[in-house]
C-alpha positions in Angstrom: 76.6 86.9 111.6 76.7 90.6 112.7 78.9 92.9 110.7 81.5 95.1 112.4 83.4 98.1 111.1 86.5 97.1 113.0 89.5 95.7 111.1 93.1 95.3 112.0 96.5 93.8 111.5 99.2 92.1 113.5 102.2 94.2 114.5 105.4 93.4 116.4 104.3 91.6 119.6 100.9 93.1 119.3 97.7 93.9 117.3 96.3 97.1 115.7 92.6 97.5 115.5 90.9 100.3 113.5 87.3 101.6 113.7 85.6 104.4 111.9 87.1 107.3 113.8 90.1 105.9 115.8 92.6 103.1 115.9 94.2 101.3 118.8 97.5 99.5 119.0 98.1 97.0 121.8 101.6 95.8 122.4 103.0 93.4 125.1 106.3 94.6 126.4 109.1 92.3 127.5 108.0 92.8 131.1 104.5 91.4 130.2 102.8 94.8 130.5 100.3 95.5 127.7 100.5 99.1 126.4 97.5 100.4 124.4 97.8 103.5 122.3 94.6 105.0 121.0 94.7 107.7 118.3 92.2 109.6 116.1 92.1 108.7 112.4 90.5 110.5 109.5 89.9 108.8 106.1 90.4 110.6 102.9 87.1 109.1 101.8 85.3 111.5 104.2 87.1 114.5 102.6 86.6 113.6 98.9 83.3 112.0 98.2 84.4 111.0 94.7 86.7 108.5 96.4 83.7 106.6 97.7 82.9 105.4 94.1 83.6 101.7 93.3 87.2 101.0 92.4 88.4 104.4 93.6 87.5 103.6 97.2 89.5 100.4 96.9 92.6 102.3 95.8 92.1 104.9 98.6 91.6 102.2 101.3 94.7 100.3 100.0 96.9 103.4 100.3 95.5 104.3 103.8 95.9 100.8 105.1 99.5 100.6 103.9 100.3 104.0 105.5 98.7 103.1 108.8 100.3 99.6 108.7 103.8 101.0 108.4 103.1 103.6 111.1 101.8 101.1 113.6 104.6 98.6 112.9 107.1 101.4 113.6 105.3 102.2 116.8 105.1 98.6 118.0 108.9 98.2 117.4 109.5 101.3 119.4 107.4 100.2 122.3 108.6 96.6 122.4 112.2 97.9 122.3 111.7 100.5 125.1 113.9 98.6 127.5 116.8 98.7 125.0 118.9 101.8 125.0 119.8 102.3 121.4 121.9 105.3 120.4 120.5 107.3 117.5 122.5 107.0 114.3 124.1 110.1 112.7 121.4 109.9 109.9 118.6 109.9 112.5 120.1 112.9 114.3 120.5 114.8 111.0 117.0 114.0 109.9 115.5 115.2 113.2 117.5 118.4 112.9 116.3 119.1 109.4 112.7 117.9 109.6 111.8 117.9 113.3 108.3 116.4 113.9 108.0 115.6 110.1 110.9 113.2 110.3 108.6 110.3 111.2 106.2 111.0 108.2 109.2 111.3 105.9 110.6 107.9 107.0 107.1 106.3 106.6 106.9 107.7 103.1 110.3 106.4 102.2 109.5 103.0 103.6 106.2 102.8 101.7 108.0 103.8 98.4 110.7 101.2 98.8 108.1 98.6 99.7 106.0 99.5 96.7 108.9 99.4 94.3 110.1 96.0 95.6 106.6 94.6 95.5 106.0 95.8 91.9 109.4 94.5 90.9 109.1 91.0 92.5 105.4 90.2 91.9 104.6 92.1 88.7 107.7 92.8 86.6 109.7 89.6 87.4 106.9 87.2 86.4 106.4 89.2 83.2 110.1 88.9 82.3 110.1 85.2 83.1 107.1 84.6 80.8 109.0 86.2 77.9 111.3 83.1 77.9 108.3 81.2 76.4 107.6 83.7 73.6 109.3 81.4 71.1 106.9 78.5 72.0 103.7 80.4 72.7 102.1 82.7 70.1 98.9 83.5 72.0 99.2 86.7 74.1 96.4 85.4 76.4 98.2 82.1 77.0 101.4 83.9 77.7 99.6 86.1 80.2 98.3 82.9 81.9 101.9 81.7 82.1 102.9 85.0 83.6 100.1 84.7 86.2 101.2 81.2 87.1 104.8 82.5 87.7 103.3 85.4 89.8 101.3 83.0 92.0 104.3 80.6 92.3 106.6 83.5 93.4 104.0 84.7 95.9 103.5 81.3 97.5 107.3 80.7 97.5 107.8 84.0 99.3 105.1 83.2 101.9 106.6 79.8 102.5 110.0 81.3 103.0 108.9 84.0 105.5 106.9 81.4 107.6 110.3 79.7 108.4 111.4 82.8 110.4 110.7 82.6 114.1 109.8 86.3 114.6 107.3 86.1 111.6 105.7 83.0 113.2 104.9 85.0 116.3 103.5 87.8 114.1 101.3 85.2 112.4 100.1 84.1 115.8 99.0 87.6 116.6 97.4 87.7 113.1 95.4 84.7 114.2 94.5 86.4 117.5 93.3 89.5 115.5 91.0 87.3 113.4 89.6 85.3 116.3 88.8 88.5 118.2 87.0 90.1 115.3 85.1 86.9 114.6 84.0 86.8 118.3 82.9 90.4 118.0 80.9 89.6 114.9 79.2 86.7 116.6 78.2 89.2 119.3 79.8 87.2 122.1 81.5 88.6 125.1 85.1 89.4 124.5 86.8 86.9 126.9 89.8 84.8 126.2 87.7 81.6 126.4 85.2 82.9 123.8 87.8 84.2 121.5 89.8 81.0 121.7 86.9 79.1 120.3 86.5 81.3 117.2 88.1 80.7 113.8 91.5 82.3 113.0 90.4 82.8 109.4 88.5 85.8 108.0 87.2 86.7 104.5 88.3 90.3 104.8 91.9 89.4 105.6 94.7 91.3 103.7 96.2 87.9 102.8 93.0 87.0 100.9 93.1 90.5 99.3 96.7 89.9 98.0 95.7 86.5 96.6 92.7 88.1 94.8 95.1 90.7 93.4 97.2 87.9 91.9 94.1 86.5 90.1 92.6 89.8 89.1 95.9 90.9 87.6 95.7 88.0 85.2 92.3 89.1 83.9 93.2 92.8 83.8 96.5 92.4 82.1 94.9 90.2 79.5 93.1 93.2 78.1 96.3 94.8 77.1 98.3 93.0 74.4 101.6 94.3 73.1 104.9 92.9 71.9 106.9 95.6 73.5 108.4 94.5 76.8 108.7 98.1 78.0 105.1 98.9 77.3 104.1 95.7 79.1 106.1 96.9 82.1 104.4 100.3 82.0 100.9 98.7 81.8 101.6 96.6 84.8 102.9 99.5 86.9 100.0 101.9 85.9 97.3 99.3 86.3 98.3 98.2 89.8 95.9 100.7 91.5 93.1 99.5 89.2 93.8 95.9 90.1 93.8 96.8 93.8 90.5 98.6 93.4 88.8 95.7 91.7 90.2 93.3 94.2 88.8 95.4 97.1 85.4 95.4 95.5 85.4 91.6 95.4 86.5 91.2 99.0 83.9 93.7 100.0 81.2 91.8 98.1 82.3 88.4 99.5 82.1 89.7 103.0 78.6 91.1 102.5 77.4 87.9 100.7 78.9 85.5 103.3 76.1 83.0 102.6 76.4 83.2 98.8 77.7 79.9 97.3 79.7 81.7 94.7 81.3 84.0 97.2 82.2 81.0 99.4 83.7 79.2 96.5 85.8 82.2 95.3 86.9 83.0 98.8 88.4 79.5 99.4 91.9 80.1 97.9 92.3 83.2 100.2 91.1 81.2 103.2 93.4 78.4 102.3 96.3 80.8 102.2 95.5 82.1 105.6 95.2 78.6 107.0 98.4 77.3 105.4 100.7 80.4 105.7 99.7 83.6 107.4 97.8 82.7 110.5 98.7 80.5 113.4 96.9 79.5 116.6 97.7 82.2 119.2 98.2 81.5 122.9 96.1 83.1 125.6 98.5 86.0 126.2 98.3 87.0 122.5 94.5 86.8 122.6 94.6 89.2 125.6 96.5 91.7 123.5 94.1 91.4 120.7 91.1 91.9 123.1 92.9 95.0 124.6 93.2 96.5 121.1 89.5 95.9 120.2 88.4 97.3 123.6 90.6 100.3 122.9 88.5 101.0 119.9 85.1 100.2 121.4 85.7 102.2 124.6 86.8 105.3 122.7 85.0 105.2 119.3 82.4 107.8 120.2 84.8 110.1 122.0 85.9 113.3 120.4 89.6 114.3 120.1 90.8 111.0 121.3 94.5 110.6 122.1 95.1 108.1 124.8 97.9 105.8 126.0 97.2 103.4 128.8 99.0 100.5 130.4 97.0 97.3 131.1 
């Protein structure tokens, strides 16, 4: 299988694909028109070489992916809702007056902070607090950490099951499937046609879903290294060590993708692939595949261009 440096994510009624130098967001509007927005992107890894070191590069990529994800989701919501005339709220008007062009970056930053706090609270702190209910029955800190990890995985799976019941999320998961199929087609070096893409798998080892599941497992191992009876210290450890857990998880995903024929890599990748198959990807229709292809071509057609800023209608 050929490797490609293109990755992506599903957005609202569309797909974002990112290459080395640019990213492209393709969104299908309510009138069936596909709008493709191509923008330059620069990685902090190119600016600071130290961030290319193992673990550190995972942390940097995680932050960059989260930032770009929020930005492109906001863009897709704006494009898909172009036909709706929505009056700006007083807060939005005030923000534009005070910050001007920086208002969007401010909102993205706030959204990221809120998302991060909620994720830490629900998937890290809550399982830890739940595990303390068993302190009177379990003396071993290691076993108690395993109980915490079990709660963390159960909460994560419960959350995934809950969101899959939402109709809008189901369409996003279909676009997620279209994204994976298109990248798999590209990696097989086949022509990017709807017919070829349709035949490819909707699962991919480098998926963010697999990354999140690996985070759940790695957190159990990392947190086991820190034993303390203080609940507050345990909270601090979990918050502080989240970037390290993310960095280690990234290294595993990176290795698993490179060693795609390694039996151990295949075995350890199975839980993440199962999660994709059971929850976060659905089979897309041909129109959704067309959008994913448009996003990939937006990257391939402009990857070697300088100063790329392009928006086209397909």
